[in-house]
GUDREN-196315 format. One record per residue: residue in one letter; x, y, z of N, C-alpha, C in turn; residue number from 1. Coordinates in nm, 4 decimals. Example, Ala and Ser with C-alpha at 12.3 -4.5 7.8 and 13.67 -1.06 7.14 Angstrom:
R  code      n.xx      n.yy      n.zz     ca.xx     ca.yy     ca.zz      c.xx      c.yy      c.zz  pos
R     A    1.3190   -0.5690    0.7800    1.2300   -0.4500    0.7800    1.3200   -0.3300    0.7800    1
R     S    1.2850   -0.2250    0.7080    1.3670   -0.1060    0.7140    1.2900    0.0030    0.7870    2
//
This chain:
R  code      n.xx      n.yy      n.zz     ca.xx     ca.yy     ca.zz      c.xx      c.yy      c.zz  pos
R     M    5.2094  -12.5272    1.0880    5.2824  -12.4037    1.0928    5.1952  -12.2882    1.0426    1
R     L    5.1204  -12.3119    0.9352    5.0344  -12.2055    0.8826    4.9257  -12.1664    0.9820    2
R     K    4.8737  -12.2631    1.0566    4.7719  -12.2320    1.1577    4.8306  -12.1470    1.2700    3
R     I    4.9521  -12.1767    1.3092    5.0178  -12.0984    1.4141    5.0435  -11.9560    1.3640    4
R     L    5.0949  -11.9446    1.2421    5.1177  -11.8116    1.1844    4.9869  -11.7326    1.1747    5
R     D    4.8819  -11.7989    1.1285    4.7514  -11.7340    1.1166    4.7071  -11.6769    1.2510    6
R     K    4.7194  -11.7569    1.3536    4.6767  -11.7145    1.4878    4.7529  -11.5902    1.5337    7
R     F    4.8842  -11.5920    1.5198    4.9633  -11.4821    1.5726    4.9625  -11.3585    1.4821    8
R     I    4.9483  -11.3784    1.3523    4.9345  -11.2628    1.2632    4.8028  -11.1914    1.2922    9
R     K    4.6977  -11.2669    1.3197    4.5695  -11.2044    1.3535    4.5787  -11.1265    1.4844   10
R     I    4.6527  -11.1773    1.5802    4.6742  -11.1022    1.7052    4.7445  -10.9705    1.6735   11
R     H    4.8447  -10.9778    1.5881    4.9186  -10.8572    1.5506    4.8279  -10.7583    1.4757   12
R     I    4.7473  -10.8095    1.3843    4.6537  -10.7232    1.3109    4.5581  -10.6551    1.4083   13
R     K    4.5039  -10.7311    1.5010    4.4106  -10.6754    1.6008    4.4790  -10.5663    1.6830   14
R     N    4.6032  -10.5910    1.7236    4.6774  -10.4903    1.7999    4.7015  -10.3644    1.7167   15
R     Q    4.7310  -10.3813    1.5892    4.7511  -10.2667    1.5011    4.6216  -10.1860    1.4867   16
R     V    4.5104  -10.2550    1.4685    4.3810  -10.1873    1.4568    4.3472  -10.1150    1.5869   17
R     N    4.3701  -10.1804    1.6983    4.3446  -10.1168    1.8281    4.4327   -9.9934    1.8495   18
R     A    4.5503   -9.9934    1.7860    4.6414   -9.8788    1.7977    4.6047   -9.7666    1.7009   19
R     G    4.5055   -9.7920    1.6118    4.4548   -9.6845    1.5280    4.4929   -9.6870    1.3812   20
R     V    4.5493   -9.7959    1.3320    4.5827   -9.7977    1.1894    4.4562   -9.7849    1.1053   21
R     S    4.4716   -9.7289    0.9866    4.3567   -9.7126    0.8984    4.3576   -9.8127    0.7834   22
R     I    4.4669   -9.8861    0.7688    4.4772   -9.9884    0.6647    4.5864  -10.0877    0.7056   23
R     I    4.5704  -10.2122    0.6643    4.6689  -10.3173    0.6911    4.7244  -10.3645    0.5572   24
R     Q    4.8561  -10.3859    0.5524    4.9150  -10.4469    0.4332    4.9763  -10.5802    0.4722   25
R     I    4.9395  -10.6824    0.3956    4.9936  -10.8167    0.4174    5.1038  -10.8385    0.3145   26
R     F    5.2268  -10.8472    0.3619    5.3416  -10.8719    0.2767    5.3683  -11.0217    0.2718   27
R     D    5.3771  -11.0756    0.1519    5.4191  -11.2143    0.1348    5.5307  -11.2128    0.0320   28
R     S    5.6489  -11.1769    0.0783    5.7633  -11.1601   -0.0105    5.8123  -11.2893   -0.0739   29
R     W    5.7655  -11.4030   -0.0255    5.8124  -11.5316   -0.0768    5.7054  -11.6070   -0.1544   30
R     S    5.5908  -11.5464   -0.1787    5.4813  -11.6186   -0.2440    5.5166  -11.6656   -0.3845   31
R     G    5.6082  -11.5985   -0.4517    5.6483  -11.6385   -0.5855    5.7208  -11.7725   -0.5903   32
R     L    5.7631  -11.8209   -0.4749    5.8313  -11.9507   -0.4703    5.7330  -12.0675   -0.4714   33
R     I    5.6057  -12.0395   -0.4484    5.5045  -12.1457   -0.4467    5.4778  -12.1891   -0.5905   34
R     K    5.4944  -12.3181   -0.6159    5.4771  -12.3705   -0.7519    5.3555  -12.4609   -0.7664   35
R     S    5.2975  -12.5027   -0.6546    5.1778  -12.5868   -0.6584    5.1020  -12.5678   -0.5275   36
R     D    4.9838  -12.6260   -0.5195    4.9006  -12.6151   -0.3988    4.8771  -12.4694   -0.3583   37
R     F    4.8453  -12.3853   -0.4583    4.8259  -12.2427   -0.4327    4.7177  -12.2164   -0.3286   38
R     H    4.6094  -12.2952   -0.3318    4.5034  -12.2732   -0.2324    4.5557  -12.3011   -0.0923   39
R     K    4.6276  -12.4082   -0.0765    4.6765  -12.4481    0.0561    4.7812  -12.3511    0.1110   40
R     Y    4.8720  -12.3047    0.0254    4.9860  -12.2269    0.0746    4.9783  -12.0766    0.0490   41
R     L    4.8875  -12.0333   -0.0381    4.8789  -11.8910   -0.0677    4.7378  -11.8361   -0.0515   42
R     Y    4.6450  -11.8843   -0.1331    4.5111  -11.8257   -0.1352    4.4383  -11.8410   -0.0020   43
R     D    4.4281  -11.9613    0.0488    4.3507  -11.9826    0.1718    4.4101  -11.9103    0.2932   44
R     P    4.5422  -11.9211    0.3172    4.5972  -11.8477    0.4327    4.5811  -11.6962    0.4207   45
R     T    4.6017  -11.6433    0.3000    4.5885  -11.4986    0.2817    4.4428  -11.4562    0.2928   46
R     L    4.3529  -11.5351    0.2362    4.2102  -11.5051    0.2458    4.1651  -11.5013    0.3914   47
R     S    4.2158  -11.5910    0.4732    4.1819  -11.5911    0.6152    4.2210  -11.4582    0.6801   48
R     L    4.3404  -11.4092    0.6495    4.3873  -11.2823    0.7063    4.3097  -11.1628    0.6504   49
R     V    4.2803  -11.1681    0.5215    4.2035  -11.0593    0.4587    4.0631  -11.0518    0.5192   50
R     N    3.9974  -11.1656    0.5292    3.8621  -11.1666    0.5863    3.8625  -11.1193    0.7316   51
R     Y    3.9612  -11.1612    0.8073    3.9711  -11.1182    0.9464    3.9893  -10.9665    0.9545   52
R     T    4.0801  -10.9146    0.8736    4.1072  -10.7710    0.8745    3.9828  -10.6924    0.8354   53
R     K    3.9168  -10.7367    0.7306    3.7938  -10.6689    0.6875    3.6850  -10.6774    0.7943   54
R     S    3.6810  -10.7874    0.8709    3.5804  -10.8003    0.9776    3.6024  -10.6972    1.0880   55
R     L    3.7226  -10.6428    1.0952    3.7539  -10.5387    1.1930    3.7244  -10.3997    1.1374   56
R     G    3.6724  -10.3956    1.0139    3.6362  -10.2690    0.9519    3.7535  -10.1937    0.8909   57
R     V    3.8595  -10.2668    0.8592    3.9801  -10.2043    0.8061    4.0101  -10.2609    0.6674   58
R     P    4.0367  -10.1756    0.5683    4.0748  -10.2265    0.4364    4.2125  -10.2924    0.4419   59
R     V    4.2379  -10.3775    0.3423    4.3634  -10.4539    0.3434    4.4268  -10.4571    0.2046   60
R     I    4.5567  -10.4296    0.2037    4.6376  -10.4378    0.0821    4.7135  -10.5701    0.0879   61
R     C    4.7225  -10.6398   -0.0242    4.8031  -10.7612   -0.0305    4.9203  -10.7413   -0.1251   62
R     F    5.0348  -10.7917   -0.0843    5.1556  -10.7874   -0.1667    5.2091  -10.9295   -0.1821   63
R     P    5.1542  -11.0035   -0.2790    5.2011  -11.1403   -0.3028    5.3171  -11.1398   -0.4031   64
R     R    5.4321  -11.0957   -0.3582    5.5473  -11.0750   -0.4464    5.5836  -11.2007   -0.5247   65
R     G    5.6007  -11.1812   -0.6536    5.6528  -11.2872   -0.7384    5.5506  -11.3805   -0.7998   66
R     I    5.4220  -11.3640   -0.7676    5.3239  -11.4537   -0.8283    5.3056  -11.4158   -0.9751   67
R     T    5.2566  -11.5087   -1.0532    5.2403  -11.4832   -1.1962    5.0971  -11.4496   -1.2343   68
R     D    5.0019  -11.4758   -1.1452    4.8623  -11.4517   -1.1804    4.7939  -11.3651   -1.0743   69
R     Y    4.8162  -11.2354   -1.0839    4.7527  -11.1418   -0.9909    4.6011  -11.1422   -1.0071   70
R     N    4.5547  -11.1652   -1.1287    4.4110  -11.1678   -1.1551    4.3440  -11.2780   -1.0731   71
R     Q    4.3971  -11.3975   -1.0778    4.3424  -11.5103   -1.0018    4.3510  -11.4827   -0.8519   72
R     F    4.4643  -11.4305   -0.8075    4.4821  -11.3975   -0.6667    4.3727  -11.3017   -0.6203   73
R     C    4.3488  -11.1966   -0.6971    4.2488  -11.0959   -0.6587    4.1077  -11.1528   -0.6591   74
R     K    4.0772  -11.2396   -0.7540    3.9438  -11.3003   -0.7592    3.9171  -11.3871   -0.6368   75
R     I    4.0187  -11.4569   -0.5896    4.0003  -11.5494   -0.4770    4.0128  -11.4772   -0.3430   76
R     V    4.1159  -11.3977   -0.3269    4.1477  -11.3372   -0.1970    4.0679  -11.2089   -0.1715   77
R     K    4.0340  -11.1361   -0.2764    3.9535  -11.0140   -0.2679    4.0112  -10.9074   -0.1731   78
R     P    4.1377  -10.8692   -0.1946    4.1913  -10.7611   -0.1118    4.1264  -10.6287   -0.1497   79
R     S    4.1445  -10.5286   -0.0663    4.0935  -10.3950   -0.0967    4.1811  -10.3269   -0.2017   80
R     M    4.3090  -10.3637   -0.2023    4.4070  -10.3081   -0.2958    4.5142  -10.4138   -0.3159   81
R     I    4.5789  -10.4102   -0.4331    4.6867  -10.5048   -0.4602    4.8159  -10.4269   -0.4813   82
R     N    4.9223  -10.4748   -0.4191    5.0549  -10.4164   -0.4353    5.1326  -10.5067   -0.5297   83
R     I    5.1918  -10.4486   -0.6343    5.2600  -10.5296   -0.7349    5.4118  -10.5167   -0.7235   84
R     D    5.4801  -10.6228   -0.7643    5.6256  -10.6173   -0.7674    5.6716  -10.5693   -0.9048   85
R     Y    5.8004  -10.5547   -0.9203    5.8565  -10.4951   -1.0421    5.8618  -10.5894   -1.1612   86
R     N    5.8243  -10.7157   -1.1442    5.8209  -10.8091   -1.2569    5.6844  -10.8124   -1.3261   87
R     V    5.5906  -10.7358   -1.2763    5.4553  -10.7335   -1.3310    5.4486  -10.6359   -1.4476   88
R     D    5.3813  -10.6752   -1.5535    5.3562  -10.5855   -1.6662    5.2347  -10.4994   -1.6295   89
R     P    5.2569  -10.3726   -1.5962    5.1449  -10.2905   -1.5482    5.0373  -10.2670   -1.6541   90
R     K    5.0762  -10.2585   -1.7812    4.9771  -10.2357   -1.8873    4.8827  -10.3544   -1.8997   91
R     N    4.9337  -10.4723   -1.8874    4.8508  -10.5923   -1.8943    4.7653  -10.6062   -1.7684   92
R     L    4.8218  -10.5720   -1.6560    4.7526  -10.5863   -1.5279    4.6233  -10.5046   -1.5223   93
R     I    4.6282  -10.3796   -1.5655    4.5088  -10.2953   -1.5516    4.3960  -10.3366   -1.6450   94
R     K    4.4258  -10.4205   -1.7421    4.3199  -10.4723   -1.8292    4.2290  -10.5690   -1.7542   95
R     N    4.2826  -10.6339   -1.6504    4.2112  -10.7417   -1.5816    4.1757  -10.7128   -1.4366   96
R     I    4.2329  -10.6115   -1.3778    4.2112  -10.5863   -1.2351    4.1482  -10.4491   -1.2158   97
R     D    4.0343  -10.4473   -1.1472    3.9680  -10.3193   -1.1230    3.9890  -10.2688   -0.9806   98
R     L    4.0757  -10.3328   -0.9071    4.1112  -10.2859   -0.7723    4.2131  -10.1728   -0.7814   99
R     P    4.2215  -10.0911   -0.6782    4.3336   -9.9978   -0.6720    4.4652  -10.0765   -0.6694  100
R     I    4.5658  -10.0184   -0.7307    4.6967  -10.0834   -0.7434    4.8012   -9.9942   -0.6791  101
R     Q    4.9010  -10.0589   -0.6205    5.0123   -9.9873   -0.5583    5.1421  -10.0499   -0.6065  102
R     G    5.2453   -9.9673   -0.6225    5.3797  -10.0192   -0.6440    5.4195  -10.0397   -0.7876  103
R     G    5.5232  -10.1215   -0.8042    5.5691  -10.1626   -0.9349    5.7086  -10.1162   -0.9726  104
R     L    5.7516   -9.9997   -0.9287    5.8813   -9.9483   -0.9726    5.9953  -10.0341   -0.9167  105
R     H    6.0863  -10.0707   -1.0034    6.2020  -10.1506   -0.9607    6.2913  -10.0638   -0.8731  106
R     P    6.3312  -10.1127   -0.7553    6.4169  -10.0330   -0.6666    6.5505   -9.9936   -0.7303  107
R     E    6.5938  -10.0710   -0.8297    6.7199  -10.0384   -0.8968    6.7100   -9.9094   -0.9774  108
R     A    6.5887   -9.8629   -1.0072    6.5725   -9.7348   -1.0766    6.6333   -9.6213   -0.9952  109
R     L    6.6357   -9.6379   -0.8639    6.6944   -9.5369   -0.7760    6.8470   -9.5400   -0.7774  110
R     L    6.9047   -9.6400   -0.8425    7.0509   -9.6510   -0.8510    7.1032   -9.5967   -0.9833  111
R     T    7.0133   -9.5470   -1.0677    7.0539   -9.4944   -1.1981    7.0845   -9.3460   -1.1847  112
R     N    7.0422   -9.2667   -1.2802    7.0597   -9.1216   -1.2743    6.9218   -9.0559   -1.2735  113
R     K    6.9188   -8.9262   -1.2527    6.7906   -8.8561   -1.2390    6.7049   -8.8647   -1.3653  114
R     A    6.7671   -8.8578   -1.4816    6.6904   -8.8644   -1.6065    6.6260   -9.0016   -1.6240  115
R     Q    6.7030   -9.1064   -1.5976    6.6486   -9.2427   -1.6114    6.5415   -9.2684   -1.5049  116
R     L    6.5641   -9.2206   -1.3846    6.4650   -9.2355   -1.2783    6.3344   -9.1685   -1.3199  117
R     K    6.3427   -9.0478   -1.3701    6.2221   -8.9761   -1.4117    6.1474   -9.0535   -1.5199  118
R     K    6.2196   -9.1070   -1.6144    6.1581   -9.1849   -1.7226    6.0797   -9.3030   -1.6661  119
R     E    6.1389   -9.3750   -1.5720    6.0739   -9.4923   -1.5130    5.9529   -9.4540   -1.4279  120
R     V    5.9665   -9.3498   -1.3493    5.8566   -9.3048   -1.2633    5.7389   -9.2564   -1.3485  121
R     I    5.7668   -9.1755   -1.4470    5.6615   -9.1223   -1.5338    5.5903   -9.2359   -1.6060  122
R     K    5.6632   -9.3390   -1.6438    5.6010   -9.4544   -1.7100    5.4884   -9.5103   -1.6236  123
R     Y    5.5138   -9.5323   -1.4958    5.4098   -9.5848   -1.4070    5.2969   -9.4851   -1.3861  124
R     L    5.3319   -9.3610   -1.3669    5.2285   -9.2598   -1.3444    5.1385   -9.2440   -1.4673  125
R     E    5.1948   -9.2532   -1.5857    5.1153   -9.2442   -1.7083    5.0254   -9.3671   -1.7256  126
R     I    5.0808   -9.4846   -1.7043    5.0028   -9.6079   -1.7199    4.8810   -9.6069   -1.6284  127
R     F    4.8999   -9.5611   -1.5059    4.7929   -9.5675   -1.4065    4.7171   -9.4356   -1.3889  128
R     K    4.7349   -9.3410   -1.4794    4.6725   -9.2094   -1.4596    4.5204   -9.2150   -1.4532  129
R     D    4.4585   -9.3148   -1.5157    4.3130   -9.3273   -1.5132    4.2670   -9.4466   -1.4293  130
R     H    4.3543   -9.4943   -1.3436    4.3240   -9.6098   -1.2586    4.3631   -9.5730   -1.1162  131
R     P    4.2850   -9.6123   -1.0159    4.3252   -9.5828   -0.8772    4.4633   -9.6432   -0.8487  132
R     Y    4.5588   -9.5580   -0.8111    4.6981   -9.6012   -0.8000    4.7697   -9.5266   -0.6886  133
R     V    4.8495   -9.6001   -0.6133    4.9377   -9.5434   -0.5121    5.0794   -9.5714   -0.5587  134
R     F    5.1538   -9.4644   -0.5878    5.2900   -9.4846   -0.6351    5.3751   -9.5455   -0.5241  135
R     N    5.4567   -9.6437   -0.5615    5.5465   -9.7079   -0.4654    5.6458   -9.7935   -0.5427  136
R     L    5.7456   -9.8392   -0.4727    5.8399   -9.9336   -0.5310    5.7748  -10.0708   -0.5401  137
R     G    5.8339  -10.1557   -0.6226    5.7861  -10.2926   -0.6368    5.8497  -10.3867   -0.5366  138
R     H    5.9290  -10.3364   -0.4484    5.9842  -10.4042   -0.3310    6.0712  -10.3020   -0.2610  139
R     G    6.1358  -10.3406   -0.1537    6.2052  -10.2466   -0.0660    6.3192  -10.1691   -0.1290  140
R     I    6.3481  -10.0567   -0.0681    6.4581   -9.9715   -0.1120    6.5907  -10.0424   -0.0830  141
R     L    6.6860  -10.0308   -0.1746    6.8137  -10.0995   -0.1610    6.9081  -10.0208   -0.0696  142
R     P    6.9900  -10.0898    0.0088    7.0775  -10.0215    0.1054    7.1703   -9.9172    0.0433  143
R     E    7.2133   -9.9401   -0.0790    7.3080   -9.8474   -0.1421    7.2403   -9.7269   -0.2084  144
R     T    7.1098   -9.7142   -0.1958    7.0362   -9.6027   -0.2548    7.0749   -9.4721   -0.1867  145
R     K    7.1027   -9.3716   -0.2677    7.1383   -9.2402   -0.2149    7.0114   -9.1621   -0.1830  146
R     I    7.0126   -9.0915   -0.0726    6.8970   -9.0142   -0.0282    6.8567   -8.9106   -0.1336  147
R     E    6.9537   -8.8579   -0.2073    6.9237   -8.7585   -0.3110    6.8312   -8.8173   -0.4181  148
R     M    6.8479   -8.9449   -0.4477    6.7634   -9.0088   -0.5486    6.6218   -9.0307   -0.4943  149
R     V    6.6107   -9.0594   -0.3665    6.4787   -9.0734   -0.3051    6.4085   -8.9373   -0.3069  150
R     E    6.4812   -8.8327   -0.2752    6.4252   -8.6981   -0.2796    6.3798   -8.6635   -0.4218  151
R     E    6.4585   -8.7024   -0.5207    6.4217   -8.6775   -0.6602    6.2958   -8.7547   -0.6970  152
R     L    6.2862   -8.8781   -0.6519    6.1672   -8.9598   -0.6767    6.0426   -8.8908   -0.6217  153
R     V    6.0477   -8.8459   -0.4992    5.9345   -8.7779   -0.4367    5.8993   -8.6519   -0.5155  154
R     K    5.9998   -8.5783   -0.5580    5.9775   -8.4555   -0.6362    5.9059   -8.4881   -0.7677  155
R     I    5.9498   -8.5920   -0.8373    5.8888   -8.6284   -0.9654    5.7419   -8.6649   -0.9456  156
R     V    5.7137   -8.7437   -0.8444    5.5748   -8.7858   -0.8196    5.4893   -8.6660   -0.7829  157
R     R    5.5388   -8.5807   -0.6970    5.4603   -8.4636   -0.6550    5.4318   -8.3668   -0.7694  158
R     E    5.5251   -8.3555   -0.8626    5.5092   -8.2606   -0.9727    5.4336   -8.3172   -1.0921  159
R     F    5.4030   -8.4454   -1.0898    5.3345   -8.5087   -1.2032    5.1944   -8.4511   -1.2175  160
R     K    5.1583   -8.4186   -1.3403    5.0237   -8.3678   -1.3684    4.9610   -8.4482   -1.4777  161
//
């Protein structure tokens, strides 16, 4: 099954590159469920996709949601950037990873109020102010999220100094 997925994901990556994308992100939203055989089920399959993408001259972001050792993942897979989920301790992460980092904010922060949202957003922006960072959620936006809160999030990030 992994060989079949590898084949067709690479076709999709090639089509995306041919269509003009400037970066590829590999989402593995279920990687945190892997409890053993990490090389067989996580590192090796992802490394194959990362190497293929890089061979096309395109950088690649990896989002191995739920894993406990981002440091090991980055050492083996060597993505261009790592996307983190909301269970990651960002202060600990930047001590060990010198790659650009993306994400981290819990989507539930958008279900709170503007003051609490600002507090959470600023926390990430402050932690990563001296590290290459792309602000983002630590997983997808929740269906019940109000557009006003998304607008507030964008405003907070844009106004951060």
